[in-house]
N, C-alpha and C positions, 0 to 999 in steps of 0.2 A: 504493500500500500504506500509506503514511503517513497518508493521509486516512482509510482504513478503520480503522486502528489508533486514530486519534483518535475516530472515531465509536463504536468498541467501548468505549473508555474512558469516553466521555460516557454511553453506555447503562448501563455498570456504575455510574457515579457517580449517575446519576438513580435507578436501582433502589435503591442503598444509601441515598441520601437519603430515599427513600420508606420504607424499612425503619426508618431512624433516627427519622423522624417518628412511627412506630408503636411505638417502643421494642422492636423485634424483635431477637431474638438471631441473629446471623449471623457467618460467617467468610469471609474472602477468601483464596484460595490459587491457586497456579499449579502444576498437576500435569502439564501438557503445554505445550510452548512456544507453541502457537498459540491458547491460550484462557485466559481468566480465569474461575475458578470462584467462585461465591457460594453458600455452604451456609447454608440457613435452617432453624432448629430451631423446630418447633411441637409442641404436646403430642402425643406418641406418633408423630411423623413427622419426617422429615428430607428437605428438598428441596434438590437440587443443580442449580443453573443454571450452564451454561457458555456464556460469551459469546465469539463468534468475530468476527474482523475483517470478514467478509463480511455481518455483521448477523444471522447465524443464532444462535439460542439453543436449546441442548439442555437438557432437563429430565430428571432421574432422581429419582424419588420413592420413599422407603423408608417403609413403614408397619410399626409394631411389631405383631406378632401376639399376643405374650405377653410378660410380664415375669417372668423367672425369677431365682432367686438363683444367682449364678455360684459354682462350686466350683473347687478347684485344677486339675481336669482341663480345665475350660473355659479357664482362664488359660493353661495349657500348650498347649492346642490353638491358640489364637490366636498365641502366641509362635512356634509352628512355622513360620508364614508368613514370619517374619523371621529364621529361623536363618541364621547366617553361613556355614554349609556348603553 
C-alpha cells in the first residue's frame, strides 16, 4: 500500500508540475480519505481529477451552460445545503 501511495503522489506531482509549466489555475484538496483531488479551472469549465493509490484517475467535468446574475434567493438556496439543522 505504501508503494501505491507513493506512486499516486508522484502522479499528482507530475500533473501539477505540468499545470505549473502552463500557468494553469488549479487547487488540490482531499475530500475523501482514499484520493487526492486536483481541480483545474479553464474558461467556462471546471475539471476535477481524483487520483487513487491503485493508479486509477477519475474525471468529472463541469461545463457552464449560462452565466446569470445571482440574486438573494440564489444565495439563500445554496446556503440551505449547509444549514446547521
